[in-house]
MOPAC internal coordinates of N, CA, C and O (Angstrom, degrees):
PM7 1SCF
backbone

  N    0.0000 0     0.00 0     0.00 0    0    0    0
  C    1.4481 1     0.00 0     0.00 0    1    0    0
  C    1.6523 1   106.41 1     0.00 0    2    1    0
  O    1.2310 1   120.16 1   -46.17 1    3    2    1
  N    1.2880 1   117.30 1   133.83 1    3    2    1
  C    1.5147 1   122.70 1  -176.95 1    5    3    2
  C    1.5646 1   106.20 1   -63.87 1    6    5    3
  O    1.2310 1   123.17 1   -32.57 1    7    6    5
  N    1.2655 1   111.52 1   147.43 1    7    6    5
  C    1.5484 1   121.57 1  -176.68 1    9    7    6
  C    1.5540 1   108.42 1   -60.15 1   10    9    7
  O    1.2310 1   118.96 1   146.31 1   11   10    9
  N    1.3984 1   119.60 1   -33.69 1   11   10    9
  C    1.4730 1   122.54 1  -177.59 1   13   11   10
  C    1.5452 1   109.59 1   -66.32 1   14   13   11
  O    1.2310 1   120.01 1   150.95 1   15   14   13
  N    1.2955 1   117.58 1   -29.05 1   15   14   13
  C    1.5090 1   121.13 1  -177.14 1   17   15   14
  C    1.5449 1   104.83 1   -82.23 1   18   17   15
  O    1.2310 1   116.69 1   150.62 1   19   18   17
  N    1.3431 1   123.90 1   -29.38 1   19   18   17
  C    1.3754 1   121.30 1  -172.80 1   21   19   18
  C    1.5443 1   113.72 1   -87.64 1   22   21   19
  O    1.2310 1   120.71 1   159.63 1   23   22   21
  N    1.3689 1   116.24 1   -20.37 1   23   22   21
  C    1.4029 1   122.56 1  -173.55 1   25   23   22
  C    1.5548 1   114.01 1  -106.87 1   26   25   23
  O    1.2310 1   120.73 1  -158.97 1   27   26   25
  N    1.2904 1   116.22 1    21.03 1   27   26   25
  C    1.4551 1   121.01 1  -176.09 1   29   27   26
  C    1.5483 1   108.78 1   -60.66 1   30   29   27
  O    1.2310 1   118.86 1   141.40 1   31   30   29
  N    1.3912 1   119.79 1   -38.60 1   31   30   29
  C    1.4221 1   119.92 1  -173.68 1   33   31   30
  C    1.5552 1   110.64 1   -72.05 1   34   33   31
  O    1.2310 1   121.13 1   148.22 1   35   34   33
  N    1.3287 1   115.44 1   -31.78 1   35   34   33
  C    1.5709 1   114.92 1   175.59 1   37   35   34
  C    1.4359 1   109.83 1   -66.86 1   38   37   35
  O    1.2310 1   118.65 1   145.33 1   39   38   37
  N    1.2727 1   120.18 1   -34.67 1   39   38   37
  C    1.4107 1   124.10 1   179.10 1   41   39   38
  C    1.5713 1   110.50 1   -66.83 1   42   41   39
  O    1.2310 1   120.85 1   142.77 1   43   42   41
  N    1.3195 1   115.97 1   -37.23 1   43   42   41
  C    1.4679 1   121.05 1   178.11 1   45   43   42
  C    1.5922 1   106.69 1   -64.36 1   46   45   43
  O    1.2310 1   119.48 1   136.63 1   47   46   45
  N    1.2428 1   118.60 1   -43.37 1   47   46   45
  C    1.4229 1   122.35 1  -177.92 1   49   47   46
  C    1.4828 1   110.38 1   -64.70 1   50   49   47
  O    1.2310 1   118.92 1   140.55 1   51   50   49
  N    1.3588 1   119.67 1   -39.45 1   51   50   49
  C    1.4112 1   119.87 1  -179.32 1   53   51   50
  C    1.4607 1   116.34 1   -81.23 1   54   53   51
  O    1.2310 1   117.76 1   144.78 1   55   54   53
  N    1.3213 1   121.87 1   -35.22 1   55   54   53
  C    1.4553 1   122.17 1  -170.06 1   57   55   54
  C    1.5632 1   114.52 1  -109.63 1   58   57   55
  O    1.2310 1   119.67 1   168.83 1   59   58   57
  N    1.2529 1   118.24 1   -11.17 1   59   58   57
  C    1.4773 1   119.28 1  -175.64 1   61   59   58
  C    1.5134 1   109.11 1   -78.24 1   62   61   59
  O    1.2310 1   117.74 1    -2.80 1   63   62   61
  N    1.2451 1   121.90 1   177.20 1   63   62   61
  C    1.4247 1   127.59 1   169.84 1   65   63   62
  C    1.5055 1   111.18 1   -80.19 1   66   65   63
  O    1.2310 1   122.42 1  -122.53 1   67   66   65
  N    1.3923 1   112.97 1    57.47 1   67   66   65
  C    1.4003 1   122.14 1  -173.82 1   69   67   66
  C    1.5949 1   103.03 1  -103.32 1   70   69   67
  O    1.2310 1   122.56 1    11.44 1   71   70   69
  N    1.3236 1   112.70 1  -168.56 1   71   70   69
  C    1.4622 1   117.35 1   179.47 1   73   71   70
  C    1.4940 1   114.25 1   -88.34 1   74   73   71
  O    1.2310 1   120.00 1   -25.06 1   75   74   73
  N    1.2617 1   117.61 1   154.94 1   75   74   73
  C    1.4798 1   121.18 1   169.36 1   77   75   74
  C    1.4289 1   107.80 1   -87.13 1   78   77   75
  O    1.2310 1   119.94 1   -79.35 1   79   78   77
  N    1.3286 1   117.72 1   100.65 1   79   78   77
  C    1.4536 1   122.60 1  -172.05 1   81   79   78
  C    1.6053 1   110.37 1   -90.65 1   82   81   79
  O    1.2310 1   123.06 1   -25.68 1   83   82   81
  N    1.3805 1   111.73 1   154.32 1   83   82   81
  C    1.4316 1   120.95 1   170.75 1   85   83   82
  C    1.5263 1   108.00 1   -63.28 1   86   85   83
  O    1.2310 1   120.32 1   -39.67 1   87   86   85
  N    1.3170 1   117.00 1   140.33 1   87   86   85
  C    1.4361 1   115.76 1   178.80 1   89   87   86
  C    1.5365 1   116.30 1   -57.41 1   90   89   87
  O    1.2310 1   120.06 1   -43.86 1   91   90   89
  N    1.3261 1   117.49 1   136.14 1   91   90   89
  C    1.4628 1   124.42 1   178.31 1   93   91   90
  C    1.5938 1   113.81 1    52.73 1   94   93   91
  O    1.2310 1   122.52 1  -143.63 1   95   94   93
  N    1.3294 1   112.77 1    36.37 1   95   94   93
  C    1.5142 1   119.22 1   179.64 1   97   95   94
  C    1.5558 1   111.13 1   -58.00 1   98   97   95
  O    1.2310 1   120.93 1   136.59 1   99   98   97
  N    1.3162 1   115.84 1   -43.41 1   99   98   97
  C    1.4102 1   119.06 1  -175.22 1  101   99   98
  C    1.5226 1   117.47 1   -75.31 1  102  101   99
  O    1.2310 1   121.18 1   174.77 1  103  102  101
  N    1.3665 1   115.34 1    -5.23 1  103  102  101
  C    1.3869 1   125.06 1   178.10 1  105  103  102
  C    1.5651 1   112.67 1   -88.43 1  106  105  103
  O    1.2310 1   120.49 1   165.91 1  107  106  105
  N    1.2527 1   116.67 1   -14.09 1  107  106  105
  C    1.4999 1   121.33 1  -177.16 1  109  107  106
  C    1.5554 1   107.15 1   -67.91 1  110  109  107
  O    1.2310 1   122.15 1   -29.93 1  111  110  109
  N    1.3515 1   113.49 1   150.07 1  111  110  109
  C    1.4087 1   121.69 1  -179.03 1  113  111  110
  C    1.4626 1   119.02 1   -86.22 1  114  113  111
  O    1.2310 1   119.60 1   164.78 1  115  114  113
  N    1.2681 1   118.36 1   -15.22 1  115  114  113
  C    1.5150 1   127.84 1  -176.42 1  117  115  114
  C    1.4942 1   107.93 1   -98.38 1  118  117  115
  O    1.2310 1   118.87 1   -64.00 1  119  118  117
  N    1.3501 1   119.76 1   116.00 1  119  118  117
  C    1.4290 1   120.37 1   178.01 1  121  119  118
  C    1.5380 1   112.86 1   -62.87 1  122  121  119
  O    1.2310 1   119.38 1   143.98 1  123  122  121
  N    1.2929 1   118.78 1   -36.02 1  123  122  121
  C    1.4506 1   121.47 1  -177.83 1  125  123  122
  C    1.6207 1   109.24 1   -67.98 1  126  125  123
  O    1.2310 1   121.13 1   145.13 1  127  126  125
  N    1.3576 1   115.45 1   -34.87 1  127  126  125
  C    1.5057 1   115.61 1   174.89 1  129  127  126
  C    1.5480 1   111.91 1   -67.28 1  130  129  127
  O    1.2310 1   121.56 1   140.60 1  131  130  129
  N    1.3129 1   114.62 1   -39.40 1  131  130  129
  C    1.4641 1   117.06 1   177.01 1  133  131  130
  C    1.5511 1   109.94 1   -60.67 1  134  133  131
  O    1.2310 1   119.50 1   132.95 1  135  134  133
  N    1.3726 1   118.56 1   -47.05 1  135  134  133
  C    1.4359 1   125.45 1  -178.42 1  137  135  134
  C    1.5790 1   107.98 1   -58.16 1  138  137  135
  O    1.2310 1   122.71 1   130.58 1  139  138  137
  N    1.3410 1   112.42 1   -49.42 1  139  138  137
  C    1.4530 1   115.48 1  -174.10 1  141  139  138
  C    1.5629 1   111.47 1   -64.28 1  142  141  139
  O    1.2310 1   121.95 1   142.25 1  143  142  141
  N    1.3657 1   113.88 1   -37.75 1  143  142  141
  C    1.4433 1   118.94 1   177.23 1  145  143  142
  C    1.4550 1   113.90 1   -61.89 1  146  145  143
  O    1.2310 1   121.24 1   136.89 1  147  146  145
  N    1.3970 1   115.24 1   -43.11 1  147  146  145
  C    1.4202 1   121.60 1  -177.88 1  149  147  146
  C    1.5529 1   109.83 1   -69.43 1  150  149  147
  O    1.2310 1   120.42 1   141.00 1  151  150  149
  N    1.3500 1   116.80 1   -39.00 1  151  150  149
  C    1.4935 1   120.73 1   176.61 1  153  151  150
  C    1.4833 1   111.51 1   -60.25 1  154  153  151
  O    1.2310 1   121.83 1   137.27 1  155  154  153
  N    1.3525 1   114.11 1   -42.73 1  155  154  153
  C    1.5301 1   120.31 1  -175.95 1  157  155  154
  C    1.4885 1   107.63 1   -65.79 1  158  157  155
  O    1.2310 1   121.07 1   134.97 1  159  158  157
  N    1.3617 1   115.56 1   -45.03 1  159  158  157
  C    1.4782 1   122.48 1  -178.61 1  161  159  158
  C    1.5275 1   110.34 1   -64.28 1  162  161  159
  O    1.2310 1   119.35 1   138.14 1  163  162  161
  N    1.2727 1   118.84 1   -41.86 1  163  162  161
  C    1.4561 1   124.34 1  -177.11 1  165  163  162
  C    1.5727 1   109.20 1   -66.70 1  166  165  163
  O    1.2310 1   121.19 1   138.19 1  167  166  165
  N    1.3365 1   115.33 1   -41.81 1  167  166  165
  C    1.4702 1   118.33 1   179.20 1  169  167  166
  C    1.4964 1   115.29 1   -69.58 1  170  169  167
  O    1.2310 1   120.99 1   148.50 1  171  170  169
  N    1.3332 1   115.72 1   -31.50 1  171  170  169
  C    1.4649 1   121.21 1  -179.85 1  173  171  170
  C    1.5476 1   113.10 1   -85.47 1  174  173  171
  O    1.2310 1   119.69 1   156.67 1  175  174  173
  N    1.2771 1   118.19 1   -23.33 1  175  174  173
  C    1.4385 1   119.60 1  -169.81 1  177  175  174
  C    1.5297 1   113.18 1   -66.60 1  178  177  175
  O    1.2310 1   119.85 1   -42.82 1  179  178  177
  N    1.2964 1   117.88 1   137.18 1  179  178  177
  C    1.4499 1   122.67 1   173.58 1  181  179  178
  C    1.5095 1   111.48 1   -96.80 1  182  181  179
  O    1.2310 1   121.10 1   176.75 1  183  182  181
  N    1.3169 1   115.49 1    -3.25 1  183  182  181
  C    1.4891 1   121.10 1  -175.09 1  185  183  182
  C    1.4768 1   111.54 1   -96.06 1  186  185  183
  O    1.2310 1   118.22 1   167.66 1  187  186  185
  N    1.1803 1   121.00 1   -12.34 1  187  186  185
  C    1.4765 1   119.99 1  -174.99 1  189  187  186
  C    1.5315 1   114.16 1   -77.24 1  190  189  187
  O    1.2310 1   120.33 1   -32.73 1  191  190  189
  N    1.3123 1   116.97 1   147.27 1  191  190  189
  C    1.4838 1   120.90 1  -177.81 1  193  191  190
  C    1.4937 1   113.62 1  -104.52 1  194  193  191
  O    1.2310 1   118.71 1   168.73 1  195  194  193
  N    1.2635 1   120.06 1   -11.27 1  195  194  193
  C    1.4506 1   123.55 1   177.72 1  197  195  194
  C    1.4914 1   112.72 1  -118.88 1  198  197  195
  O    1.2310 1   119.50 1    10.31 1  199  198  197
  N    1.2601 1   118.56 1  -169.69 1  199  198  197
  C    1.4740 1   125.04 1   176.15 1  201  199  198
  C    1.5859 1   111.22 1   -62.40 1  202  201  199
  O    1.2310 1   120.75 1   -25.81 1  203  202  201
  N    1.3253 1   116.17 1   154.19 1  203  202  201
  C    1.4505 1   116.57 1  -179.32 1  205  203  202
  C    1.5174 1   113.74 1   -61.52 1  206  205  203
  O    1.2310 1   120.82 1   143.77 1  207  206  205
  N    1.2953 1   116.04 1   -36.23 1  207  206  205
  C    1.5602 1   122.42 1   179.18 1  209  207  206
  C    1.4860 1   107.64 1   -56.86 1  210  209  207
  O    1.2310 1   123.55 1   123.88 1  211  210  209
  N    1.3865 1   110.80 1   -56.12 1  211  210  209
  C    1.4994 1   121.39 1  -172.87 1  213  211  210
  C    1.6136 1   110.19 1   -62.54 1  214  213  211
  O    1.2310 1   120.44 1   142.32 1  215  214  213
  N    1.2705 1   116.77 1   -37.68 1  215  214  213
  C    1.4234 1   120.64 1   179.89 1  217  215  214
  C    1.5024 1   109.89 1   -68.79 1  218  217  215
  O    1.2310 1   119.76 1   134.21 1  219  218  217
  N    1.2975 1   118.06 1   -45.79 1  219  218  217
  C    1.4378 1   121.58 1  -177.79 1  221  219  218
  C    1.4842 1   110.77 1   -66.29 1  222  221  219
  O    1.2310 1   119.69 1   137.73 1  223  222  221
  N    1.2965 1   118.21 1   -42.27 1  223  222  221
  C    1.4950 1   122.16 1  -178.97 1  225  223  222
  C    1.5615 1   109.41 1   -68.48 1  226  225  223
  O    1.2310 1   121.15 1   144.48 1  227  226  225
  N    1.2885 1   115.40 1   -35.52 1  227  226  225
  C    1.4848 1   118.28 1   177.44 1  229  227  226
  C    1.4983 1   110.43 1   -67.72 1  230  229  227
  O    1.2310 1   118.85 1   138.50 1  231  230  229
  N    1.2943 1   119.79 1   -41.50 1  231  230  229
  C    1.4315 1   120.28 1   178.00 1  233  231  230
  C    1.5181 1   116.22 1   -61.08 1  234  233  231
  O    1.2310 1   122.02 1   137.08 1  235  234  233
  N    1.3863 1   113.74 1   -42.92 1  235  234  233
  C    1.4089 1   121.65 1   175.18 1  237  235  234
  C    1.5354 1   112.90 1   -64.37 1  238  237  235
  O    1.2310 1   119.56 1   135.62 1  239  238  237
  N    1.3179 1   118.44 1   -44.38 1  239  238  237
  C    1.3855 1   122.39 1   174.00 1  241  239  238
  C    1.5152 1   115.65 1   -61.56 1  242  241  239
  O    1.2310 1   120.85 1   143.04 1  243  242  241
  N    1.4020 1   115.98 1   -36.96 1  243  242  241
  C    1.4723 1   122.59 1   177.39 1  245  243  242
  C    1.5214 1   106.57 1   -64.17 1  246  245  243
  O    1.2310 1   118.82 1   135.00 1  247  246  245
  N    1.2881 1   119.85 1   -45.00 1  247  246  245
  C    1.4585 1   121.82 1  -173.62 1  249  247  246
  C    1.6384 1   107.55 1   -65.66 1  250  249  247
  O    1.2310 1   120.83 1   135.55 1  251  250  249
  N    1.2976 1   116.02 1   -44.45 1  251  250  249
  C    1.4700 1   119.10 1   178.99 1  253  251  250
  C    1.5853 1   110.67 1   -63.05 1  254  253  251
  O    1.2310 1   121.75 1   133.85 1  255  254  253
  N    1.2367 1   114.25 1   -46.15 1  255  254  253
  C    1.4658 1   115.53 1   177.77 1  257  255  254
  C    1.5078 1   115.13 1   -68.43 1  258  257  255
  O    1.2310 1   119.19 1   145.07 1  259  258  257
  N    1.3587 1   119.15 1   -34.93 1  259  258  257
  C    1.3793 1   121.69 1   174.09 1  261  259  258
  C    1.4833 1   116.53 1   -60.45 1  262  261  259
  O    1.2310 1   121.11 1   143.03 1  263  262  261
  N    1.3679 1   115.48 1   -36.97 1  263  262  261
  C    1.4866 1   121.88 1   176.82 1  265  263  262
  C    1.5016 1   112.39 1   -71.08 1  266  265  263
  O    1.2310 1   120.67 1   148.68 1  267  266  265
  N    1.3017 1   116.33 1   -31.32 1  267  266  265
  C    1.4086 1   119.97 1   173.26 1  269  267  266
  C    1.5520 1   112.16 1    61.54 1  270  269  267
  O    1.2310 1   120.66 1    43.54 1  271  270  269
  N    1.4306 1   116.34 1  -136.46 1  271  270  269
  C    1.3487 1   125.01 1  -176.49 1  273  271  270
  C    1.5663 1   111.72 1   -74.73 1  274  273  271
  O    1.2310 1   121.99 1   164.58 1  275  274  273
  N    1.3463 1   113.80 1   -15.42 1  275  274  273
  C    1.4980 1   116.83 1  -179.76 1  277  275  274
  C    1.4780 1   115.99 1   -79.51 1  278  277  275
  O    1.2310 1   121.96 1   173.31 1  279  278  277
  N    1.3348 1   113.86 1    -6.69 1  279  278  277
  C    1.4632 1   120.56 1  -179.72 1  281  279  278
  C    1.5626 1   108.05 1   -76.95 1  282  281  279
  O    1.2310 1   118.36 1   -61.12 1  283  282  281
  N    1.2911 1   120.74 1   118.88 1  283  282  281
  C    1.5053 1   121.98 1   175.02 1  285  283  282
  C    1.5369 1   109.68 1   -54.97 1  286  285  283
  O    1.2310 1   120.37 1   -29.26 1  287  286  285
  N    1.3320 1   116.90 1   150.74 1  287  286  285
  C    1.4447 1   121.27 1   176.93 1  289  287  286
  C    1.5665 1   114.02 1   -58.53 1  290  289  287
  O    1.2310 1   121.57 1   139.28 1  291  290  289
  N    1.2420 1   114.61 1   -40.72 1  291  290  289
  C    1.5244 1   120.11 1   177.88 1  293  291  290
  C    1.5087 1   110.25 1   -60.02 1  294  293  291
  O    1.2310 1   118.99 1   136.49 1  295  294  293
  N    1.3342 1   119.53 1   -43.51 1  295  294  293
  C    1.4695 1   122.49 1  -179.63 1  297  295  294
  C    1.5408 1   109.52 1   -69.33 1  298  297  295
  O    1.2310 1   122.07 1   138.59 1  299  298  297
  N    1.3748 1   113.64 1   -41.41 1  299  298  297
  C    1.4680 1   116.39 1   176.69 1  301  299  298
  C    1.5192 1   112.15 1   -57.16 1  302  301  299
  O    1.2310 1   119.96 1   131.67 1  303  302  301
  N    1.3086 1   117.69 1   -48.33 1  303  302  301
  C    1.4635 1   120.99 1  -177.36 1  305  303  302
  C    1.5440 1   110.39 1   -66.93 1  306  305  303
  O    1.2310 1   118.64 1   148.20 1  307  306  305
  N    1.3089 1   120.21 1   -31.80 1  307  306  305
  C    1.4100 1   120.28 1   171.28 1  309  307  306
  C    1.4883 1   115.83 1   -63.04 1  310  309  307
  O    1.2310 1   122.01 1   138.79 1  311  310  309
  N    1.3613 1   113.77 1   -41.21 1  311  310  309
  C    1.4995 1   119.33 1  -178.24 1  313  311  310
  C    1.4786 1   109.63 1   -74.82 1  314  313  311
  O    1.2310 1   119.19 1   147.23 1  315  314  313
  N    1.3553 1   119.15 1   -32.77 1  315  314  313
  C    1.4772 1   121.78 1   176.09 1  317  315  314
  C    1.5378 1   110.37 1   -64.18 1  318  317  315
  O    1.2310 1   122.09 1   136.41 1  319  318  317
  N    1.3488 1   113.60 1   -43.59 1  319  318  317
  C    1.5338 1   120.76 1   172.08 1  321  319  318
  C    1.4913 1   112.12 1   -58.62 1  322  321  319
  O    1.2310 1   120.10 1   146.69 1  323  322  321
  N    1.3083 1   117.41 1   -33.31 1  323  322  321
  C    1.4528 1   118.23 1  -178.23 1  325  323  322
  C    1.5973 1   107.13 1   -73.24 1  326  325  323
  O    1.2310 1   119.46 1   149.71 1  327  326  325
  N    1.2966 1   118.63 1   -30.29 1  327  326  325
  C    1.4583 1   123.45 1   173.07 1  329  327  326
  C    1.5319 1   107.51 1   -58.62 1  330  329  327
  O    1.2310 1   117.93 1   129.83 1  331  330  329
  N    1.3066 1   121.55 1   -50.17 1  331  330  329
  C    1.4309 1   123.79 1   179.69 1  333  331  330
  C    1.5090 1   108.87 1   -63.64 1  334  333  331
  O    1.2310 1   117.48 1   138.82 1  335  334  333
  N    1.2806 1   122.40 1   -41.18 1  335  334  333
  C    1.4208 1   124.16 1   179.49 1  337  335  334
  C    1.5664 1   107.96 1   -60.82 1  338  337  335
  O    1.2310 1   120.68 1   134.28 1  339  338  337
  N    1.3124 1   116.30 1   -45.72 1  339  338  337
  C    1.4559 1   121.64 1  -178.20 1  341  339  338
  C    1.4462 1   111.41 1   -60.85 1  342  341  339
  O    1.2310 1   119.73 1   138.82 1  343  342  341
  N    1.3454 1   118.13 1   -41.18 1  343  342  341
  C    1.4873 1   120.79 1   176.04 1  345  343  342
  C    1.5611 1   112.19 1   -61.48 1  346  345  343
  O    1.2310 1   121.71 1   139.78 1  347  346  345
  N    1.2953 1   114.32 1   -40.22 1  347  346  345
  C    1.5367 1   117.56 1   175.90 1  349  347  346
  C    1.4496 1   113.66 1   -65.47 1  350  349  347
  O    1.2310 1   120.63 1   139.41 1  351  350  349
  N    1.3792 1   116.40 1   -40.59 1  351  350  349
  C    1.4623 1   119.44 1   179.24 1  353  351  350
  C    1.5184 1   112.28 1   -59.05 1  354  353  351
  O    1.2310 1   122.90 1   140.50 1  355  354  353
  N    1.3566 1   112.05 1   -39.50 1  355  354  353
  C    1.4933 1   117.74 1  -177.28 1  357  355  354
  C    1.5157 1   112.94 1   -91.89 1  358  357  355
  O    1.2310 1   120.30 1  -168.80 1  359  358  357
  N    1.3472 1   117.04 1    11.20 1  359  358  357
  C    1.5017 1   124.50 1   179.46 1  361  359  358
  C    1.4604 1   108.68 1    55.61 1  362  361  359
  O    1.2310 1   118.51 1  -132.16 1  363  362  361
  N    1.4128 1   120.45 1    47.84 1  363  362  361
  C    1.4524 1   122.56 1   171.55 1  365  363  362
  C    1.4247 1   109.49 1  -110.04 1  366  365  363
  O    1.2310 1   119.46 1   -11.03 1  367  366  365
  N    1.3027 1   118.63 1   168.97 1  367  366  365
  C    1.4872 1   122.74 1   179.61 1  369  367  366
  C    1.4712 1   110.89 1   -88.74 1  370  369  367
  O    1.2310 1   120.10 1   180.00 1  371  370  369

């Protein structure tokens, strides 16, 4: 498969009206740190089109979905916990 077909999601992250994320934010081991970083990026970003909460949650979900079955269970649980932390940081249920 050509590289251009395989890397479409990285291009989306770089060029879309997405957030300007901290480098390797999704590789961190602490869900609260991931959530705080996403919140900070969402609140500072001038490129987002919706609310900071929605933008941060969308980017987190995009990363989880992009990894698909290749995401180890431990990483998936950390990222799912980051979703819960993100909801708490934005005072959502």
